[in-house]
ZAZATOR-996195 format. One record per residue: x, y, z of N, C-alpha, C, O in turn; residue in one letter. Coordinates in steps of 0.2 Angstrom, whole numbers, plus 5000, padded with zeros to 4 digits. Example, Ala and Ser with C-alpha at 12.3 -4.5 7.8 and 13.67 -1.06 7.14 Angstrom:
REM ZAZATOR-996195
506649725039506249785039506649845039507149835042a
506449895035506849955036506450005039506750065040s
END
This chain:
REM ZAZATOR-996195
503151655114503351595110503651535116504051555120m
503351485116503551435121504251415119504451425114c
504551385125505251365124505451315119505951315115s
504951265118505151215114505151245106505551235102e
504651285105504651315098505251355097505451355092a
505451395102506051435101506651395100507151415096r
506651335103507251285102507251265095507751255092g
506651245093506651215086506751275081507051255075e
506551335082506751395078507451405077507751415072t
507851395083508551405083508851345079509351345075r
508551285080508751225076508751235069509151215066g
508151265067508051275060508551325057508851315051a
508751375061509251425059509851385058510251405053r
510051345063510651315063510651265056511151265053r
510151235055510051195049510251235043510651215038g
509951295042510051335037510751365036511051365031a
511051375042511751405043512251345040512751355038a
511951285041512351225039512551225032513051195030a
512051255028512151255021512651305019512951305013l
512851355023513351405021514051375022514151325025r
514551405018515151365018515551375025515451415029p
515851315026516251315032515951275038516251265043g
515251265037514951235043514851155041514551145036r
515051115046514951045045514751005051515050975054h
514051015053513750985058513850915058513750885052p
513950875064513950805064513550785069513350815074t
513350715069512950685074513450645079514050635078f
513250635085513650605090513750535087513250505084p
514350505088514450445086514050385089513850345085a
513950385095513550325098512850335094512550275092p
512550385093511850385089511950355083511550315081g
512450375079512550345072512650265073512450225069l
513050255077513250175078512550135080512450085077a
512150175084511450135085511050135079510650085078a
511050185075510650185069510850135064510450095061l
511550135064511850075059511650005061511549965057l
511649995068511549925071510849905070510649845068a
510349955070509649945069509549925062509249875060i
509849975058509649965050510049895048509649855044a
510549875050510949815048510549755051510449705048l
510249755057509949705060509249695057509049635056a
508949745054508349735050508449705043508049665040l
509049715041509249695034509549615034509449585029r
509749595040510049535040509549485043509649425043l
508949515046508449465049508149425043507949455038y
508149365043507849315039508149325032507749305027r
508749345031508949365025509049305020509049315014i
509049245023509149175019508449135019508449085016d
507849165022507249135022507049115015506649065014a
507149155011506849145003507349124999507949135000q
507149084994507649064989507949114985507649164985s
508449104981508749144976508149144971507849094970f
508049194967507649194961508049204955508649204955w
507749214950508049214943508549254942509149234941y
508449324944509049374943509649354948510149364945d
509449334954510049324959510449264956511049264957e
510049214953510449154950510949184945511549164945g
510749224940511149254936511749284939512349284937l
511649324944512149364947512649314951513249324950t
512449264954512949214957513349184952513949184952i
513049154946513349124941513949164938514449144936a
513749234937514249284934514749304939515349304937l
514549304945515049334951515649284952516249304953t
515549224951516049174953516549164946517049124947v
516449194941516849194935517449244937517449284941q
518049234933518549274933518349354931517949364928p
518749394933518649464932518549484925518049514923l
519049454921518949474914518349444911518049474906d
518149374913517549344910516949384912516449394909a
516949414918516449454921516349524916515749544914i
516849544915516849614910516549594903516149624901a
516749534901516449514894515749494894515349514890r
515549464900514849444900514449504902513849514899a
514649554905514349614907514149654900513649684900a
514649654896514649684890514049664885513749694881a
513949594887513349564883512649564887512149534885a
512749604892512149604897511849674897512049714893d
511349684902511049744902511249784908510949834910v
511849764912512149794917512849804917513149754914h
513149854919513849864919514149814924513849784928p
514849814924515149754928515349774935515549734939p
515349834937515649854944515349814950515749784953l
514649804950514349774955514649704955514749674961y
514649664950514949594950515649594951515849534954y
516049644950516749634952516749644960517149604963w
516449694963516449704970516149634973516449614978l
515549604971515349554974515749484973515749444978l
516149484967516649434967517149434972517249384975h
517349494974517849494980517449474986517749444991g
516849494987516449484993516349404994516449374999w
516149374988516049294990516649264990516649204993v
517249284988517849254989517949244997518249194999l
517749295000517849295008517249265011517349225016l
516649275009516049255013515649195010515349165014m
515849175004515449115001514849134997514649194997g
514549084993514049104989513349074992512849074988t
513249064998512649045001512149105000512349164999g
511549095002511149145001511149205006511149265005e
511349185012511449245017512149275016512149335017a
512549235014513249265013513249315007513549365008a
512949295002512949334996512549404997512749454995a
511949385000511549445001511749495006511649555005r
512149475010512549515016512849585013512849635016a
513149575007513449635004512949685003513049745004f
512349675000511849724999511549745006511449805007s
511549705011511249725018511749775020511449825023a
512449775020512849815022512849885019512849935022v
512749885012512649945008511949975010512050035011c
511449935011510849965014510850005020510650055021g
511249975025511349995032511750065031511550115035a
512250055027512750115027512350175024512450235026m
511850165019511450215016511050255021510950315021t
510750215026510350245031510750295036510450345038a
511350275037511750315041511950385037511950435040v
512150375031512250435027511750475025511750535024l
511150445025510450485024510350525030510150585030t
510550505036510450545042510950605042510750655044a
511550595040512050645040511950695035512050755037i
511750675029511550725024510950765026510850825024l
510550735029509850765032510050815037509750875036g
510450805041510650855046511050915043510950975044r
511450895038511850955034511350995030511551055029r
510850975028510351005024509851035028509651095026w
509551005032508951025035508951035043508451065046f
509451015046509551015053509550945057509450895054g
509650955063509750885067509050845067509150785066a
508450875069507950835069507750805062507650745062t
507750845057507650815050508150755049507950705046a
508750765051509250715050509050645053509150595050g
508850655060508650595063508050555060508050495060w
507550595058506950565055507150545049506850485047l
507550575045507750545038508050475039507950425036a
508550475044508950415045508450355048508550295046g
507950375052507450325054507050295049506950235048i
506750345044506450325039506850275034506550235031a
507450295033507850245029508050185032508050135029a
508050185039508250125042507750075042507850015041a
507050095043506450045043506150045036505650015036v
506350075031506050075025505950005021506449975019s
505349975021505249915018505549915011505749855009p
505449965007505749965000506549955000506849914996f
506849985005507549985005507749915008508249885005a
507349895013507549825016507449775011507849725011i
506949775007506849725002507449714997507649654996h
507649764994508249764990508949754994509449744991y
508949765000509549755004509549675006510049655009s
509049645004509049565005509049534999508749484998q
509349564994509349534987510049544984510349594985e
510249484981510949484978510949524970511049484965t
510749584971510749624965511049694966511349704972r
511149734961511549794962511149854965511449914966m
510549844966510149904968510249934974510250004975y
510449904979510649934986511349964985511450024988a
511849944981512449974980512350044976512550094978l
511850044971511650104967511350154972511450214971a
511050134977510650174982511250204986511350264986m
511750164989512250194992512750244989512950284991l
512850224982513250274978512850334977513150394976l
512250334976511850394975511950444981512050504980a
511850424987511950464993512650484994512750544996i
513150444992513850464992513950514987514350564989c
513650514981513650564976513450634979513850684978l
512850634982512650694984513050724990513150784991w
513250684995513750705000514450734997514650784999l
514750694992515250724989515150794986515550834986a
514550794982514450854978514250914983514550964982f
513950894989513750944994514450974996514551034997d
514950934998515550955001515950994996516251044997a
515950974990516351004984516151074983516551124982a
515451084983515151144982515351194988515451254987i
515251174994515351215000516151235000516251295001r
516551184999517251204998517451254992517851304993e
517051254987517151294981516951364983517251414981q
516351374987516051434989516451474994516351524996e
516951434998517351475003517851515000518151504994m
517951575003518351625000519051615002519251575007t
519551644999520251635000520451574997520051524995g
521151564996521451504993522051484997522551474994t
522051475003522551445006522651375004522251345001p
523251345005523451285003523051225005522851185001r
522851225011522451175014521751175010521451125009t
521451235009520851245006520851214999520351174997l
521351224995521451204988521551124988521251094984r
521851094993521851024994521250994996521050944993q
520851025000520151005002519751004995519350954994s
519751054992519351064986519451004981519050974978r
520150994980520250934975520150874978520050824974w
520150864984519950794987519150784986518950724985m
518750834987518050824986517850814979517450774977w
518250854975518050844968518250774965517950744961w
518850754968519050684966518650634968518450594964t
518350644974517850594977517250594973516950534972l
516950654972516350654968516450624961516050584958y
517150634957517150604951517250534952516850494948s
517550504957517550424957516950404959516750354956l
516550434963515850404965515350414959514950364958t
515450464955515050464948515250414944514850384941a
515950394943516150344938515850274941515650234937l
515950264948515650204950514850194950514650144949a
514550244950513750244949513650224942513150184941a
513950254937513850244930514050174928513750144923l
514550144932514750074931514350024935514549964935a
513850044939513450004942512749984939512549924939t
512450034936511850024933511750084928511850144930h
511450064922511450114917510950174918511050224916y
510450164922509950214924510250264929509950314930f
510850254932511150294936511350354932511450414935m
511450354926511550414922511050474923511250534923v
510450454925509950504927510150544934509950604935a
510450504938510550534945511250574944511250634947f
511650554940512350594939512050664935512350714936v
511650654931511450714927511150764932511150824930a
510750744937510450794942511050834945510950894946v
511550794948512050834951512450874946512650934948t
512550854940512850894934512450964934512751014934a
511750954933511351014933511451064939511451124938l
511451034945511451064951512051104951512051164953a
512651074949513351114950513351164944513651214945g
513051154939513051204933512651274936512851324933a
512151264940511851314942512151354948512051414949l
512551324952512851364957513651384956513851424960v
513951344951514651364951514751424946514351444942l
515351454946515551514942516251504939516651474942r
516351544934516951544930517351484929517151444926r
517951484932518351424930518151364933518151304930n
517851364939517551304942516951274937516951214937a
516651324935516051294930516351264924516151214922l
516851294921517151264915517451194917517451144913l
517751184923518051124925517451074926517551014925l
516951094929516351054930516051024924515850964924w
516051074918515751044912516250994909516050944907i
516851004909517350964907517350894910517450844907a
517250894917517250834920516550794918516650734918l
516050824917515450784916515450774908515050724907h
515750804904515850774897516250714897516150674893l
516750714901517250644902516750594904516750544901t
516350604909515950554912515450534907515250474906l
515150574903514750554897515050514892514750464890a
515750534890516150484886516150414889516050364885g
516350414895516350354899515750304898515750244897f
515150344900514550314900514350284893514050234892f
514450324888514350304881514650244879514450204875l
515350244881515750184879515450124882515450074879a
515150124888514850064892514250044889514149984888l
513850094886513250084883513350054876512950004874v
513850074873513950054866514149974866513949944862w
514549954872514649884872514049844873514049784870g
513549864876512949834877512349844873511749834875s
512449884868511949914864511449864861510849874861r
511649804859511249754856510749724861510249704859e
511049704867510749674872510149734875509549714876r
510349794876509849844878509349854873508749864875l
509449844866508949864861508349804862507749814860a
508549744864508049694865507849674872507549624873v
508049724877507949704884507149694885507049644889w
506649724882505949714883505749714876505849754872t
505249654874504949644868504349684867504149704862f
504049694873503349734873503449804870503949844871a
502949824867502849894864502349934867502349994865k
501949914872501449954875501750004879502249994883q
501450064880501650114885501450094892501050054893p
501750124896501550124904501250184905501550234904t
500650184909500250244910500650284915500850264921d
500850354914501150394919500850394925501150394930p
500250394925499850404932499950334936500050334942l
500050284933500150214936500850224939500950204945f
501350244935502050254938502050294944502350274949i
501750354944501750404949501450364955501750364961l
500850334955500450304960500850244963500950244970s
501250204959501550154961502150164964502350134969d
502550224962503150244965502950274972503350254976a
502450304973502250334979502150274984502350274990l
501750224982501650164986502250134988502350114994r
502650114983503250074985503750114989504050094994v
503850174987504350224991504150224998504550225003f
503450224999503150235006503150175010503350165016s
502950115007502750055010503049995007502949935010l
503450005002503849944999503349894995502749904994g
503649844992503349804987502849764990502449734987p
502849754997502449705000501949745005501749735010a
501649805001501149845005500549805006500349765002a
500149825011499549785013498949815008499049865005p
498449765007497949785002497649855003497449894998p
497549875009497249935011497849975014498049965020v
498050025010498650065012498550135011499050175012f
497950155009497850235008497950275014498150325014w
497750245020497850275026498550295028498650355030f
499050245026499650265028499950315023500450355025w
499750315016499950355011499750435013500150475011l
499250445016499050505018499550545022499750595021i
499850505027500350535031501050545028501350595029g
501150505023501750515019501650575015502150625014f
501150585012500950635007500950705011501250755009v
500750705017500650765022501450785024501550845024a
501850735025502550755027502850785021503250835021l
502750755014503050785009502850855008503150895006l
502150865009501950935008502250985013502351035011a
502350965019502651005024503351015022503651075023l
503750965019504350975017504451035012505051065011a
503951045008503951105003504051165007504251215004l
503751175013503851235016504551255018504651315021t
504951215018505651225019506051265014506551285015t
505651275009505951315003506151385005506651415003w
505751405010505951475012506551485016506851535016r
506651435020507251435025507851395022508451415023t
507751345018508351305015508151295007508051235005s
508151345003507951344996508451294992508151254988p
509051294993509551254990509451184991509351134987r
509451164998509351095000508651064998508651014997a
508151104998507551084996507451074989507251024987t
507751114985507851114978508251044976507951014971g
508751034979509150974977508850914979508850874975m
508550904985508150844986507550834982507550774979a
507150884980506650874975506950854968506650814965l
507450884966507750874959507950794959507850764955a
508350784964508550714965507950664965508050604961w
507450674967506850634968506450634961506250584958l
506350694958505850704953506150694946505850664942v
506850714945507150704938507150634936507050614930v
507350584940507450514938506750484937506650444933p
506250514941505550484940505250514934504850474930l
505450574932505150604925505550564919505250544914a
506150544920506550514915506250444914506150424908a
506050404919505750344918505050344915504850304912i
504650394917504050404913504150414906503750384902i
504650464904504750474897504950404893504650394888i
505450364896505650314893505050264893505050224888l
504550264897504050214897503450234893502950194893s
503450284889502950314885502950264879502350264876l
503450224877503450184871503450114873503150064870n
503850094878504050024880503950024888504050074891q
503749964891503749964898504349964902504549904905p
504750014902505350014905505350024913505850004916y
504750044915504750064922504750004926504449954925y
505250004931505249954937505449994943505950034943k
505049984948505150024954505850024956506150074959a
506249964955506849954958507450004955507950024957r
507250024949507650074945507750144949508150174948f
507150154952507150224956507350214963507350264967l
507650154965507850144972508450204974508450224980l
508950224969509350274971509050344973509350384976p
508350354971508050414973507750404980507450454982a
507750344983507450334989507750384994507350404998l
508350394995508650435000508350505000508250535005p
508250534994507950594993507250594996507050644999a
506850544995506150534998506250545005505850575008f
506750505008506750505016507050575018506750595024h
507450605015507650675016507050725017507050765021l
506650715012506050765012505550745017505250785020l
505550675019505150655025505350685031505050705036l
506050685032506350715038506250785038506150815043g
506350825033506150895032505450915034505350955038a
505050865031504350875033504150865041503850905044g
504450815043504450805051504750855055504450875060g
505250885053505550945057505151005056505151045061s
504751015051504351075050503751055055503451105058t
503450995055502950975060503150995067502751015071l
503750985069504050995075503951065077503751085083v
504051115072503951185074503251205074503051265076r
502751165073502151185073501651155079501151185081r
502051105082501851075089502451065093502951065091i
502251065100502851055105503351005102503150945100p
503951015103504550975100504550905104504650855101a
504250905110504250835113503750795111503750735112r
503250815107502750775104502850765096502750715094f
503150815092503150815085503650765083503450715079g
504250765085504750715083504650645084504650605080a
504450625091504250565092503650535088503650475086p
503150575087502550555084502750545077502450495074l
503150585074503350565067503750505066503650465061t
504250495071504650435071504150375072504250325068a
503650375076503150325078502750305072502650245070i
502650365068502150355062502650315057502350265054w
503250335055503750295050503750235052503750185048l
503850215059503950145061503350105060503450045057i
502850125063502150095062501950075055501650025053a
502150125050501950115043502350055040502150035035a
502950045043503349985041503149925043503349875040a
502749915049502649855052502349795048502549745047v
501749815045501449765041501749755034501749695033t
502049795031502449775025503049735026503249685022p
503349745032503949705033503649625035504049575034l
503149625039502849565041502649525034502749465034r
502349565030502149525023502849505020502849445017n
503349545020503949525017504249475020504549435016e
504249465026504649405029504249345030504549285030w
503549345030503149295032502649275028502449215028f
502349315024501749305019502049275013502349305009d
501849205011502149175005501849224999502149224993p
501349254999501049294993501449344991501449364985a
501949364995502349424993503149394992503549434991f
503249334993503849314993504149304985503749294980q
504849294984505149294978505049224975504749174978r
505149214969505049144965505549094969506149104970d
505249044971505448994975505848934972505548884972d
506348944969506748884965506948834970507048774968y
507148854977507348804981506748754982506948694981r
506248764984505648724984505548684978505348624978s
505448724973505348684966505848634964505548584962l
506448644965506948594964506948534969507048474967t
506748544975506648494980506048454978506148394978q
505448484975504948444972505148394966504948334966a
505548424962505748384956506248324960506148264958i
506648334964507148284966506748234970507048174970a
506148244973505848194976505548144972505448084974a
505348154966505048104961505448094955505248044951t
505948134953506248124946506648064946506948044951a
506648024940507047974939507647994934507548044930r
508147954934508747974930508547984923508948034920p
508147954920507947954913507448004911507248014905d
507248044917506748104916507148164913507748164912d
506748214911507048274907506848334911506248334914a
507248384911507048454913506948504907507448514904i
506448534907506248584901506148644905505748664909l
506748694903506748764906506448804900506848824895l
505948834901505648884897505848954899505448974904i
506348984896506649044899507349014900507549004906g
507849004896508448974896508949004902509348964904p
508849064904509149094909509049074916509449084920g
508549024916508448994923508948944925509048924930q
509348924920509848864921510348884927510548844931i
510448944928510948964933510648954940510948924944d
510048984941509748974948509548904949509448884954v
509348874943509048804944509648754946509548714951f
510148764942510748724944511048734951511448694953d
510948794953511248814960510948764965511248744970y
510248754964509948704969509848644967509848594971y
509848624960509748554958510348524955510648554951f
510548464958511148434956511048364953511548334953h
510448354951510348294947510648284940510748334937g
510648224938510948214932510448214926510648204920s
509848234927509348234922509548284916509748334918q
509348264910509548304905509148374905508548364906t
509448424904509148494903509048514896509448514892r
508448534895508248564888508048634889507548654893y
508448684886508448754887508048784881508348784876l
507448804881507148834876506748894878506448904883l
506748944873507048934866507848954867508048994871p
508248924863508948934863509149004860509649034862r
508649034856508849094853508249134852507649104852f
508249204853507649244852507849284846508349304845r
507249294842506549264843506649194842507049164838p
506049164844506049084844505949064837505649094833l
506349004835506348974829505848914829506148864831d
505148914827504748854828505048794826504948744830p
505248784820505448724818506048694822506048634823p
506548734824507048704828506848684835507048634837a
506348734838506148714844505648644844505648604849v
505248634839504848574839505348514837505148464840i
505848524834506348464833506648444839506748384840a
506748494843507048474850506548444854506748404858e
505948464854505448434858505348364856505248324860l
505348354850505248284847505848244849505648184851e
506448264849506948224852506848214859506948154861q
506648254863506548244870505948194871506048154875m
505448194867504948144867505148074866504948034869e
505648064861505948004859506447974865506547914866r
506648014869507147994874506947984881507347964885q
506348014883506148024890505448004891505048014886h
505247974896504547964898504148014902503548024902r
504548054905504248114909504748174909505348174909r
504348234908504748294908504448344913503848344914v
504948374917504748434922504848504919505348524918y
504248534917504348594914504348654919503848654923g
504848694918504948754923504848814918505148824913v
504248844920504048904915504148974919503948984924f
504549014916504649084919504549134914504949134909y
504149184915503849224910503849194903504149224898v
503449144902503449114895503149164890503349154884p
502849214892502549264887503149304883503049324878y
503749304887504249334883504749284880504949304874e
504849224883505249174880504849144874505249124869a
504249134874503849094869503149134868502649104870d
503149194865502649234865502049204861501449224862p
502149164856501649134852501449064855501049034852n
501749044861501448984864501648914860501248864861g
502248914856502448854852502548794856502248744854v
502848804862502948754866502348724870502248664870v
501948764872501348744876500848714871500448664873n
500848734864500348694860500648624858500348574858a
501348624857501548554856501448504862501348454861w
501548534868501448494874500748474875500648414876l
500248514873499548504874499348444869498948404870a
499748444863499548394858499948324858499748274856d
500448324862500948274862501048244869501248184870h
500848274874501048254881500448244885499848264883a
500548214891499948214896500148254902500548234906f
499748304903499848354909499648324915499048304916r
500148314920499948274926499848324932499248324934a
500248374933500048414939500548484938501048484934e
500248534941500648594940500548634947500148624951s
501048674949501148714955501548774954502048764950r
501348834956501648894956502148904962501948884968w
502748924961503248934966503349004965503849024962y
502949054968503049124967502849134960502249124958g
503249164956503149184948503349134944503449144938g
503549074946503849024942503348954942503148934948v
503148924937502748874937503148804935503548804931e
502948754939503248684938502648644936502148634939l
502748614929502248574926502548504925503048504922v
502148454927502448384926502048354920501448354920v
502448334915502048294909502348224908502948214909y
501948184906502048124904502148114896501648144893e
502648084893502748084886502548014883502347964887l
502448014877502247954873501547954872501148004872g
501347884870500647874869500247844875500547824880s
499547844874499247814880499247744880499247714886v
499447714875499647644875498947594876499047544879g
498447614874497747574876497247604871497247664869a
496847554868496247584864495747614867495547614873p
495347654864494847694866494247654867494147604863l
493847664872493247624873492647664874492747724877r
492047644873491447694874491247704881491347664885a
491147764883490947784890490147814889489747794893i
490147864885489447894884489147924891488547904892n
489547964894489247994901489148064899489648104897a
488548084901488348154900488448194906488148174911r
488848254906488948294911488548364910488648404906f
488048374915487648424914487248424907487048374904g
487148484905486748494898487248504892486948504887d
487848504894488248534888488748484886488948484880a
489048434890489648394887489448324888489048304892l
489648284883489548204883490248174882490648194877l
490448144887491148104887490948044883490647994885l
491148044876491047984872491447924873491247864874e
492147934873492647884873493147904878493347964879r
493547844881494047864885494547804884494347744883a
495247814885495747764885496147784891496347834892a
496347724894496747724900497347684899497247624897v
497947704901498547664900498547604905498047594908s
499047574905499047504909498847524916499147564919s
498447474919498147494925498647454930498447454936l
499147414928499647384933500247434933500747434929n
500147474938500747534939501047524946500747494951v
501647554947502047554953502047624956501947674952s
502147634962502247694965502847734961503347714959g
502647804960503047844956502947844948503247884945g
502547794946502247794939501647844938501447874943d
501447844932500847884931500347844927500547794923a
499647854928499147834924498947884919498847944921v
498947874913498847914907498147904905497847844904r
497847964903497047954901496948004895497148064895i
496647974890496448014884495648014884495347964884e
495348074883494648084884494348114877494748164875l
493848094874493548124869492848144870492348104872h
492748214870492148244871491748274865492048294860w
491048264866490648304861490248354864489948344869r
490148404861489848464864489148464862488948454856v
488748454866487948454866487648524865487248534861v
487948564870487748634870488348674872488748654875a
488348744870488848784872488948784880488448804883p
489548764883489648774890489548854893489248864898p
489748894889489648964891490148984897490049044899g
490548944899491048964905491548914904491548864901r
492148934908492748894908492648834913492348844918d
492748774910492748724914493348684915493848684910l
493448644920494048604922493848534923493348514924m
494448494922494348424923494648404929495248434931i
494448354933494748324938494848254937494348214935f
495448224939495548154939495748134946496248154949v
495348084949495548054956495747984955495347954952h
496247964959496347894960496247884967496547914972l
495747834968495447824975495547754977495547714973l
495747754984495947684987495247654989494747684988d
495347594992494747554994494247604999493647594999p
494647645002494147685007493947755004493747795008n
494047754997493847814994494247884996493947934996n
494847874998495247925000495647934993495847894989r
495747994992496148024986496848004987497148034992i
497147964982497847944983498247994978498848014979v
497948004972498248044967497748084963497248054962a
497848144961497348184957497748224952498348234952q
497348244947497548294942496948344941496348324941h
497148404941496648464939496948504934497548524934d
496548514929496848554923496248574918495648554919g
496448604913495948624907495648564904496048514904p
495048564901494748514898495148504891495348444890l
495348554888495748544882496148614880496048664884a
496548604875496948674874496548734872496648784874p
495948714869495448774867494948774873494648734875v
494948844876494448854881493748834880493548844874p
493448804885492748784884492248844882491748824880t
492448904884492048954882491948964875491448994872t
492448934871492348934863492148884860492048874854a
491848824865491648764861490948774858490548814862w
490748744853490148754849489848684849490148634849q
489148684848488848614847489148574842489348594837p
489148504843489348454838490048454837490348414833d
490448494840491148494840491348434845491048414849e
492048404843492348354847493048384849493348414845t
493148374856493748394858494148334862493748284864h
494848344862495148284865495548314872495848364871r
495448274878495848294883496348244884496348184882s
496948264887497448224889497748234896497848294898r
497748184901497948204907498248144910498248094907a
498648154916498948104919498948114927498948164929a
498848054930498848054937499448024940499547964939a
499848054944500548024946500447984953500248014958l
500547924952500547884958501047894963501647894961v
500947914970501447934974501947874975501747814974p
502547894976503047834978502847804984502647834989p
502947734985502747704991502047694992501747674997g
501647704987500847684987500747614989501047574986a
500347594993500247524995499947484989499547514985p
500147424988499847384983499147364984499047324989q
498747384981497947374981497647394974497947404969t
497047394975496647404969496347474970496047494975t
496447524965496247594965495747604959495747574954y
495247654961494747674955494947734953495147784956r
494847744946495047804942494347844941494047814937l
494247894943493647934942493848004939494348034940v
493348014934493448074930492848124932492248094933i
492948194932492348234933492548304930493148324928g
492048344930492048414927491848464932491348444936v
492148524932491948564937492048644935492448654930y
491648684938491748764937492248784942492148784948d
492848804940493348834945493148894948493448904954p
492748934945492548994948492048984955492149014960q
491648934954491148914959491348854963491048834969t
491748814960491848744963491348694962491348634964g
490748714958490248674957490448614952490848624947e
490248544953490348494949489748484944489148484946r
489948464938489348454933489148374935489548334935l
488448374935488148304937488048264931487848284925r
488048194932487848154927487148144928486848164933l
486848104923486048104923485848064929485248074931e
486248014932486047984938486248024944486147994950d
486448084944486548124950487348114952487548154957g
487748074950488448074952488748124949488548154945r
489348144952489748194950490448174946490848214945d
490448114945491048084941490948014939490447984941g
491347994934491247934930491847884931492347914930v
491747824933492347784934492547754927492147724924e
493247764925493447744919493947694919494247674914v
494147664925494647604926494747594933494547634938g
495047534934495247514941495847474941496047444946a
END
């Protein structure tokens, strides 16, 4: 046997011995300090590059409240109060800026990486510990939620602390003899475990699955009086948890309105992808997943040398995953972030698999190759996370800047999804009236329409901010009213939130004959254009009446171009022809289009032409008029 293999075999034996009572192997402090510095640097890098999104806005608004108000608000929410209390103290010292508030999660995530390395060494040996720590430090999944003002990084930290305290408590309990110092040590670790379990349950309700795993593990290894005490402890924890849940029972019951199940195979594949490569995984990622699956498979071979450690790591990973699959059989409860506290177990198994690989090839190659693989796999997801707009969070910062650039004091803000008000007001400080719809769930159509009509009477323009409208307004009451009463000017997506600008009121001009035929399917019979004497910042409103000559058979869109004397586009509108999709249009039907073109502030005073056209959004092809043109002029 070569010297490297003999060394690794001795290391494996030391790792197995570390699971026996009384052995507490440690890492050198400089190595842990370096790991902490790297993990923290990755989590602080560009931490404020992205805007707060919806949930973070709720967090900040709640965190700045007094502690008793936080407790009352948490009871009406779907999350317990501990994270908000801790963040309350943090922001008192650091402030509520994006970087300052998110830094709390960054610290939690960096500490998790260090503790993962420590637990990995105790369970599987030094090589496994270092590899697990490296995997945790560079994990795109962990870094994503370590740069977010939510409780998930804290939950992950509490999960690793729970298992460290559990591991120490079990070791001390298995030691023979009852000297005074041993009794004190046992009570210390039991107390730390109990406090950590309480903190976990008070941070996120799904943490009950992780506490249940340690409870089951302890019941399998403890005996006699210790077992009875263990059962009594967890019955007390269960009572505490049920009291928390009871206070939030009404909100939890309506947390998701959807009733469709989530495919278990999707949950398994998505969890593997996110655990391995994070939420910003590249489109082609199977190559990297092969390596992660291989390391997990190698980790299973440690069952022969470290059965307890391997079993605990597997239970820590598998039981919460199974719980979320069961919960999602009726409703879509699965969110990858709920499983973040299981991520350290995933990294421990990767470290164990890497240490097994070391024993199969020379040590000087095995450990570095595994570390390089883990780091290389994280490069593209992290680049996407930090620099690719397609993977970034909802950008309320840019959205509010766009509104502030053109909004006038008498305009209105319509927030579909009233919970947006917190993150919206964090960035937007204008005096414009806010309309939060629907004010209650389920939506009351007459009340909502009455408020929309009031908005129409009082404002000339409304900025609609739509966040998951299929939940706030599942029947499309607001959209239907706006399509019938407003002129849609422009829309833009900022991540998962859409900003739509509408002009309110009537067109203010009579319809006149146009009779322009687009292709073989559509005839623009009449059009009305609002006053053609407009100033910068105003809008030109257009109403169009179409007659269907033949079924279009495809989705079609309308474009409105405001052209200067040099035929340059100064303002434009692109949108659906009508509320009813053109795929459903039938011959001899008539449909109405409403649109608006916003004139940019500061536009030069001159004569502009208003041109209307129709195109296929899938191909970009424009429908031609009978004379070959692709648009008809309806005003100047």
